[in-house]
C-alpha positions, 0 to 999 in steps of 0.5 A: 500499500502506498505512503499517505502523506499529510504535509500537515503532520510535518513542520515547517522548520529546519531538520532531518527526515529518515524514511524507513520500509515497512519492516523499520529499516532506513532507506533514506536520510535526508536534510531541508530548510523546510521539512515539509516543503522538501517532502511534498516534493517526493510525494506530489510529483511524477518522477523520471529517476529509478532511483527515486521512483523505487525509494518513494515506492518502498517508503511506508514512514517518515521520522522527523529530527528537528534542529535550529537552522539549516548549517545544522541541518547539513552537519545533522544528516553527514552525520547519521548518513555516515552512522547507519549507511541507508542504502539509498544515500550514496553520496555521504557514505564515505567518511573522506566526504562531508563536512571536513575539520581543519586539523594542526598536525603533529609533525615536527613543524606542524601545517593545517590540513583538512581532517574528516572526522571518523565516525565509525570508530565511536571509541576513538576519542579526539587525538591529540591534534589540535583541531578545529571546525566542523566547517559546513563550507568548503570554499570558508573553510580553505580561505581561513586555513589560507590566511592562517598560514599566510599570516602565520607563515606556516608551511603548506607542502606534505613533504618537505624540500630541501629548497625554498618554493615560489611561496616562501619568495611572494611571503607565504611562507616562513621557508622552514626548510632552509632553516630561515626561521628556528625551531622554536620560533616556528612553533611558537608561531604554529601554537599562535595560529592555533590560539588564533583558530580557537577563538570566536568567529568574530575574533578572527574576523576583527583580527583579518580587519587588522591586517586590512588596515595594516595592508591599507596603511602600507598602500598594500591595496591588492593585498587588503582587498583579498583579505576583506574578500575573505573577511566577508566570506567568514562573515556570512558563515558566521552567522549560522551556529551550529551545536549538532558537532562539536569536539569533545571527549564526553558522552552526553545525554539530554532529557528534556521530561514532559508530563508522560514522555521524556525526549532523549538527544544522545550526544557520543563525543559532540555528534548527535547520534539519536533523537527519541521520545520515550514513555515513562513509567507509572510512578515508582513504589520508592515514592521517587518523582517519575523523572529522577527515576528515569534518570537513575536507571537510564544512568545505570543502562547507558552510563554517559560522562554528563546528564542535562536535564530540566528538572531534577525533583530530589537531587541526593535521592536521586544521586543517592539511588544513581549511585546505588545503581552503578555498584551494583553495575560495578560502574565507579564513575558518577556522571555530571548531572546538570541543569543548565540555564545558558550555553550550548548545554542550554541550547543542546536542553532548547533542541530537545525541547522542540523535539519533544512538543513536535511529538506532542502535538503531532503523535499524542495518541502513540509512540514514535521512535525519531532516529535510531531505536534507543532501546538498545545501547547502540548509541553508546558502545564503544 
């Protein structure tokens, strides 16, 4: 029986959609600035492409994950495709595709290189090499790398030559290959480059405008114009903030509690790996509040490093219960328990809230899982 698409069941905001067949298996993961309009294009048009016709014929259900903007939908789609590898997604399955980082290599004389995060090896913690990003725009990433490399005289060659090349003569490299700069000074410049890259986008852009002014004062108008174009490109890209992919070595869970359900955001090493709704059980026999009972059992089962929540009943009783359950499961470390009021963690909680209320509005009569099933431990397996 063909899938009956009802437009009013889907939001007009940004996010990802997950198409499944009648067995519940993922067929395709897509992203959209307006989910409703994007899905409408699948089911209200006559398609001629064979692959698209086959996809539409097999769709039995569609789940959605809401995010804050188009930039987040691009990154979340990339992460989910690499995690699940749906059969109708081919372009972004390989790890060396999608949205890359910049990495300051750990070589004796570091350079900036493009780095693609390995999502298959979920046990791998971020390496010691400094990484910056991810960048949804390759042009933005490359322009930033070019500016930083030139500004701090970093080498760009993969293999060190024995003599300086043209880049040195046009003042885009410090000539480390011929020893025209000392090892300690070069490494200091690399550290300064890393420091600048780690700063907020507005500070990077401010440093660019300082360089533009210096070039103008020195009558180097061509270079000033080039830097201005770079600054304008970075400003445009910096307008959309994203929180769905970050560099961190912790495993987090965001729990937004409603009256009878909880929305869970699973986050592994900074990557959102699943968003789903779960029903809360009936009142526990020990008098613990519903939210506290859920937190304690969730913690014992999944062992995150931090649990971010919107409410706690009795913190001390909850911590005692968590400690008891972890001891029973031979788990030593106690997780951080956070109710954020601002910052990235608060924004993650707000994202869970948005998904929770979308579920309440559209699926009040039945339980629907968003993304990968959370009955398994797959989101936190190492």
